N, C-alpha and C positions, 0 to 999 in steps of 0.2 A: 079235439086233437087226440091222436092215437100214437102210442109207442110201438115202433117196429124194430125188428132186428135184421141186420144184413145177413142173408143166407148165402149169397154168392156175388162175386164181382168179376166181370169179364171185360177185358180191353178189346173194344170193337174196332176202333180206328186209332191213329196216333193221339188224338185228343178227346175221344169219347169213350166213357166207361158205361157199362150196363150193370145196374144193381137190382137184385131181387130182394125185396123187403117183405118180411112176414110179421103179421100181428099175432098175439098170443090167443086172442079171443075174437069171435065174430068174423064176419067177411067184409070185403070191400064192395060197396054197391054204388054204381054210378053209370052215367051214359058214356060209352066209349068216346073219347075226344075231350072229355072234361079233365081238368087239372087238379092237382093237390098242391100243397105247399110244404117245403122242407123248412123247419123252424129250429133255430139254435141261438145260443148267445155268443158273441164275439166281443171281447174286451168290455164286457158289461152291458153291451147293447144287443137287443133282440134282432135277429136277422130272419126274414121271411121271404122265400123266393118260390115262385110257382114252377112246377114241373109236371109234365103229362105222362101218365102211364101208357105204355104200349100194349099192356096186357088187358084182357077182358075181365069184367067184374064177376062177382059171385064166388070168389075164393078168398083164402086168408093171405094172399100175396099180391103185390103190385110190382111191376118191372119198370124201372126208370132208366132212360138213356141220357147221360148228362155230359155235355161238352165242357171241357175245362178251359176257362179264360184266365190268363195269368193275373189279370186285375179284378177277377170276380170272386168276391168273398165266399158266396155260397158254393160255386162250382169247385173252387180250390178245396174248401172243407169237405165236400162230398167225395172228391177224388182221393182224399186221405182216409176215407173210411175203409175198414176191413171186415172180413167175415166175423160176425159176433158183436159188432158195434151196434149201438142203438141210434135210431133216427126217428125224430118226432115228425109226424105228418099232420097236416091240417085237413079240413073237410074238402071233399072232392066236389067241384063245382065248375061253372063256366057255360058259355053259349055255343061252343063249338062241338057239335054232335050230329049224328046222322039224322036227317030230317025225314026222308021218305024213301024206304027201301024198294018201293015199286018203280021209282025213277032211276034213270042212269045217274051215275056219280062220277065227278072228276075230282081227284085229290092232287093238289098242287103244293109242293114244299121245297124249301131250301134248307140245308143245314139241319139243325135239330128241330126245326119246324116239322120234320117228318114224324115226330112222336105221336101227335094226335091222329095223324093220317093213318099210321100203322094200326092203331086201335080200331079206327073206323072201317078200315079195309077189312080187317078180321071179322068185324060185325057184318059187313056187307056180304062177304062170301058166305056167311051163314044165313042171312036173311034177304039179301038183295035179289031182285027179279030182273034186273037189267044188266047193263055193262058198267064195269068199273074201270076208269082210265086213271092211272097213277103216273104223275109227272114229278120227278125228283131231280133237283139241280144241285151240283157241288162243283168245287174247283178242280178236283182231279180224282182219279179212281181210288187213291188211298183213303179218301175221306167219304166214300160212298157207304155210309152206314146202312145196314140191313139189306145190302145188295143181294146176297145169297137167298135170304128169305123172300124177297120180292121176285127173284127169278123162279123160286119154287112155286110161289103163288100163280105166276103167269103160266108155268108149265102144267100146273094141277087144275086150273080153272079156266075154261075157254071163254069166260066172260070177263077175265081180268087181263088188262093191257098195260104194260109198264114201259115208260120212256125215261131213260137217264140222259141228262145233259151236262156236259162239263164246260166250264167257263175258261179254265186256265190250262187245259191239256188237250192236245190233239190225239184223237183216237178214232176208231172205226164207227163210233156211234155219234148221235147228235151233239152239237156243240153250241156255245153261247148261253144266254140267259134262258132258263127253262120256261119262263112265262111266254116267251116268243113262240115256242113250239105249241103252247096251249092255244094262243090266239090263232095260229095257222090251222089248228085242228077244228076250230068252230065252223060249223057248216059242212064239215066233211065227217070225220068220225065222231065228232061231238055235235049232237043235236042241240041247238041253242035254246029251244023251247022245252026240251024234255030232259035236260041235264042240270042237276044241282052241282055247283062248284064250290069246293072247300079249299081255302087258302091259308097257309101258315108259313112264316119265314121272317127274314129281316124286314124292318119297316118299309124301306124303299120298294122292295120286291112285292110286298103285300099291297101297297098303294097302287103301284104301276099295274099289277095283275088285275086288280078289280076294275080300274079304269079301262084297261085295254080290252078285256073280255066283254065288258058291257058295251063298249063301242063296237065290238065285233058282232054283237046281237044277242048276248045272253042277258035276260032280264035281270035288273039289279037285285030284285027280291030273291033271285035263285043263287046269289053268290054269298057265301058265309065266311067270315074271317073274324077271329077273336082278337080283342085288344085294341079296337078302334077307339080313338079319342082325339078329336080335332085333327083328323087326317094323319095321325101318328099311331104307331104301334110300339109298345115297349118291348125292348129286346132283353130277355132275362139272362143274367149272367150265372 
């Protein structure tokens, strides 16, 4: 466990804040996509919740984007943190990370499931040799976290392709569940044999996405999602 200090807090959407946390000694080393844990005591009980940095390793800071859930102990506690407060972080670990930068990659996310995908996309634009397809689903435009950053990536790198899909708002872009757009792309812009697919989001979306893209022709061994256990994925609060 390492003690960090909040160096900045930024309100990204109505319910998501971004925190930059700095350690006093050493650097954070991990594979982009892996998660840490926020640890604290609440009414005498230890609370441990996983969150994934969107930043790259090798520095004394990590950046966490955390959505506030009214009934979420950890997210409410984090949203009360201010500049100068201390936050205890656990070891960085997990199985969700970039497998082969020589292959095409598809990153599929809903909500704050975008956080590991942002870290892996940053790594891919540095090391990747193929195309990166980024699919992000939200309910409306107000909740599209990292929208400007993703637009900048797409404008700056010819091998980065971004699709936003909204489920609860009519607009000029794609609508409906984002995983349906991924399935439609298999065999077209997504080479089923040459693409690694990374998925993160709410449990139903993760399960449905894996099942549907495998049925569409992507080999199961090329689909990666963290948190599987008996066909369920835990949703962090």
